[in-house]
N, C-alpha and C positions, 0 to 999 in steps of 0.2 A: 711588630706584634697587636693587636687588636687592642681596644682600651675599652673596648663594649664585651663582659661575657654572661651570655645567657645560660639558666639553668631551670631544667624542669625536674620538677619532685609532684610522687603523687603519691597520697597520704589512707588510708583503707578508712570507712565509715567507722570498723574497730577501734582502729588505731586514734582516733579522731578522740573518739567517745572517749575512750582513755584518755587524752592528752585534758579534753573538757574538763575530766574529773581532777584531775590535777590541777586545773585552775579555780577550779571550783574551793577547793582549800586554800590559795594563795586567797580569793575573795573572801571565805569566812574571817580571815587572819585580817585583813581590812575594813571588814566590816565592824568587828572585834575593836582594832586597836583605834578607826580613824576617828570615834567618839569619844575618846578617849580623850586625841590631843584634843578636838574641838573642845572639848571641856577644861581640859588645860588652859587652851586657848583666851575663853574668857578672864578665868581668874586673874590667868596674866594680864590683861589690858583693865580689869578691874583695879589689880594693884596697881599698876603703873600709872593709871589718870590719876588713884589717889595719893599716890608718893607726887605726883608731878602737884595735884594743888595743896597739900604738904607743902612743899617744898617755894611754893610759889606764895604763901602766907608769912612763911620764916624768911625767905632771905632777907641781905641787906646788903644794900649797893656801898662798896666801900671805893675810897680812894686806891687807887697802885702806884702812886709813888711814894706811902710808909706803911708800913707794918703796922695797926695798932692790936695789940695785946688785948682790947677788953672785947676783942672782934674771936678768940682763941676756940674754937670746935665752934664758930657758926656756921650756917652756910651761907658765902657773901658770894657779889658778884661784884667784876670789877674787868674795867677796861683799859687795854696796852697796846706797846708794841712788843715783839714776840724779840727777844733780840738773843745772838750765843757769840761766843768769841771763837765757835770750832768751825773748820770748812769739815762738809760733806766729800765724801773723794769716794770714786772707784776706780781702785790700782789695776784694773784688770785693762781697761782702757784709757786712760789719764784723762779721764771727766773728773773734772771737780767745781764743787760750787753754794755758795751762803744759801743754808736756808734751813728746814726744820726736817726736812725728810728728800731726800734723791731715791728716786725709783727708778729702775732697769729695769726694762720691759724685751725681752726676746722672741722674735720670731724666725721659726726656719724653712726653708721651702722642700716640701715633702709630698711623697705622692699620699692623695687621699682617695677612698673607695666609699665608694653608697651606693647603696641598692633601693631598687622599685621591686615589690611584690603583685600580681595582679593572681588573683584565685577564683575559680571556677569551680561551681560544686558538678559531679554527677549523680549521673542517675543510678540510685545503689546507695548513695549518701559518701561517696568516696571524694577526695578534692584533689584538686591536679592544678598546681602554684608553677608562675612562670615569674624566676626573679632572671632581672638585670642589673651588672656585678659596671659601675661607670666609675672608671679610674680620669682622675683628673690632677695636676700641679697646685697648689697655692700656701702660701703661711700657715704659720699655724703656732701659737703659743706654748703650744703641747706638744710632746713627741708622740707619733705614731708607730705603730706597733705592723709595720709592713709582714711581718712574719702570721698575722693575724687576719690577711687579706684571703677572701673565696681563689685569686689566683696574682699572686707573690711574684711568681716569675717575672720579669721585665719592668718590678714595679718597687723591685729595696729602697728602704731608707735608712739613711748612715742614724746612730747615735747623737743623740742632742747632747754634746755637749758642754756648753754655754746655756747658762739659764736665768731668768727672772732673778732680780735681786733685790731690798731694801737696805736703804744705808741711813741712819737717824741720829741727831747732835742726842749726846747723853743728857746734859743738863741745858737749859736756856731758861731767861728771865721772863719777867711780866714785869717794868716796874721794878720795884725794888722786892719783888716775890721772887722765888725760885719754881720752878718747870720742870718737875722729874720726867722719867718716865712715863709712869702712870699717866698723866695729862698729856705729858708729848704724845703719846700712842694715838689720843683722840684728836688730834688735832688734825683736822683736811684739807680740803681747797689744793689739790693738784692743778700744776697747769705745768705744759708742754715745754720744756727746756729744749732750745733748736741745738742741735752739732755744727760750731761754724767751720767753716772748710780752713782755716788757718790755723785751726785743734789739731787736721794730720797727722802730723808731725810725731805731735804727742800721744797721738791713738799710738803711730805703728809702732813708735820707741816702746809703749808701752809694752804692744804686742811682743817685742821681741822679734819678731823676723819669721815668727810662727805662721803670719799670716799677713795677709795684702792689704787695707782698708783704706777705703775708698767713704766720701760723706756723701747723703744724696739724700733732695729734700729734708733734712735735716736732721737724718739719722745715721747713722754708722750700718755701714753695710761692707759684706768680706763675701767676697767673692767676684768675678770680672766683672761682670756689665749687669749693673744695676735692670736694666732694662730687659735685660735678657737670662734670669735669676735662672739656676743651674738645683736638682736638685743636692742638698746640702749647704746653699749659700745664704749666709744668716743676716737678719737685720737689728741694728737695736737701737731703742728710742729709747730717750729718759722723760720721765715727771719729777714737780721740785715742787716742794710743799715750801712754798716763800714762806722769810720772816716779813715782822709787819704787823698791823694792829688785829686784835681778836679780841674776844669774849669770853669770859669762863664762871661759873659757876661750882663751887664746890665748899668742901668745909676745908676751912683755915687753921694747918697746923703751924705751927710757930711762921716761919716763912714761907712757907710752900702749903702745898693746898692736899689732900686727900678724901675718897669717896664721902658722901654725908649720907647716913642711912638714916632713911625715913622709918616711922614707927610701922608705914605700911608696910612694910618689907623692901621696897626699893634701895640702890645706892644710888643716889643722885651725882653726876659730874656730866658735863656738859662745857663743851667749847667750841665756837662758833667763830670763822673769818668776822675781822671787821668788827666795830663801835656797834655792838646791837643790844637793846634795852631788853631786863630780865623779863620784861612782859612778854616782852617780842619771842626771849627763848622760851618761855613754859608755852606761850602758844603752839609755837614749830613742835617743838616736842612732845605739846596735845594730840596736834594734825596728825603727826608720823605714828602714832601709837593708833589712833583709827584707821588709819590706810594699811598698816600693817595688820589688825584685826580682821579688817575686809579681806583684803588677800588673802590671809589663811580660812577663814570661813568659808571663802569659794573654792579656794584647792580642797579644804575639807569636802564640800559636798561634790567638786567633780571626782576625787578619788572614791568618796562612798559610791559615786555611780558605778565607775570601773570595776568598785569590789562587790555591788550588787547582781553589777552583770557578768561579772565571771560564776557567780553562785547560778545563775540562772540559763548559763552559756547551754550548756547540757540538755538541756529543751531544745533547742534549736538544732544541735547537731545528732538529734534521733530522728526529729521531724524532715531531715535534710534526705530520709531517702527517697521523700521527692522534693526536690530543690525548690518549687514554688512553692508548698506547704511549710519549708523551712526557712525559705525567707519571712513567712508572714508570718511565725511563730516567731522569728529572732527582732520582729518587728516589734511588735506583743512585749517581748521580754524586754527588750531596747525601754521602751515606754515607762515600763514598770521597773525598771531598775532606777533611770532618773527619777520618781514618784514617791520610789522606798527614798531614796537619797535624801529627796528635799525634807520627806518629814522625817525620816530620822535625825540628819543634821538642825531641821530648827527646832523637834522634840527635844534636842542633846543642847543647844544653846539656849533655849527656852527654862531647862531645870539646871541651868549652868547658871543663869542667871538669879532663879529662884536660890540656889544655893550663897552664890556670895552676896547678893543686893536682896535676900527675900524682905525689906520693904517696900524701896521701888516695887521690887515686881510685883508684890501685890497690890500696891498705887495705881497699875497698869492696868493691872486686873480687874478690880471694882472700877475703871476709869472704863473699862471694855463692857465690864458684866451694865454698866450704869447706861452706859449707850447703846447697846445692845437690848435691854429694859426700853429707853423709852423711842425706841424703833418701833418696838412690839406696842409700847401701849399705845401711839399713834396709830398704827396702824389698824389694830381693831377699834379704837376710834374713828378712824375715817369707815372700819367695819360698820360700825354701829349704823352710823348717818344714812351713809346708804341703806341697810338694810333695816332702818325702822320708818323711813317712810311711806306713808299708805300714796297708794294712785287714789285720784279723782276718779269716780265714777263716771258721772255728769258731762266733766271737760273728757272721760275717755267716749263718752255717750257721742259726744259731740263729734268730735275726731275721727272714731273708727268704729261708732255703729252705719244703720244706714240711714240711709235718705231720705226724709219723708216725702210722702208719694205730693 
């Protein structure tokens, strides 16, 4: 059976109009909801910035070798080695290691469907769409339901029985302090854990004869040949968050830690791998806050453009009675949608700053007004100089008048 399948569909002008009005409703929802999200994002950014600034002023760097009761309830910063007596183990495959967290990553070789469509508008407003479905096999860490394929015959995927999983120690120490789940959950720095060929006996023993395993490229392979996988084969890889140096900022609570609630609104609990100063940890957090804020701003404006585009889409569909005219209208509505998105997004962000930081926003506004007034004054002064100069009649006569006989 061919791995490529083509399908031609036709939609009448009336059907397209009805569909476009359905999209209009979705567009209106986006136009209403996205500004709310943008407003929230500005508030989140300000709260996080103030919380980090507050934390940077309050943090106390302490030694990890001893617990000082005088620091109880304070925001503390310390560095040291994370240690634990527990061993991480994935009993399903007989893999064990020393670390904070062991992550099992599972992929299954499956059929996947990709589609590509080409649409042509017909005279009279109708539309013809040619969709090409292409089927290929590849690795996926999520199950792909082949029953949803446009052509499921010959492309059946088995159910994905083995899934990814995470194993984490329940408790660890950092010097004289105890680290519980709340702290261990935010410890990152995963590194790839190579599965060794000499571990194959323990792996097959853990599988209990249900499958035969191989070790290839540092991963477990369930199937006949790693170089020629078949649909239903698995490959399993591992990542490990190692023990060792780490730096932490949190509220000291007895011999452990808790999140530090700031007056600004955020709860602070930060962990970085290695020996990192408090100043750098707060600077890194502020930088990340700026990045997240800008990413959400850009995403918000793009989604707004999509929303306005859906609202204006019926105009293009109606004009598609003559395809050339419809193309021009859609070009115009596309530009209008982007312009409206930028205006709405920036206005929302400005209003959010007025709400969350009125003094700062008014200061920026005052500077802007002052700069605009200065530019206007300079313009008037220059215009006055050029307009106030009177021509020299004698000189004009000498240069422009008729020459004496």
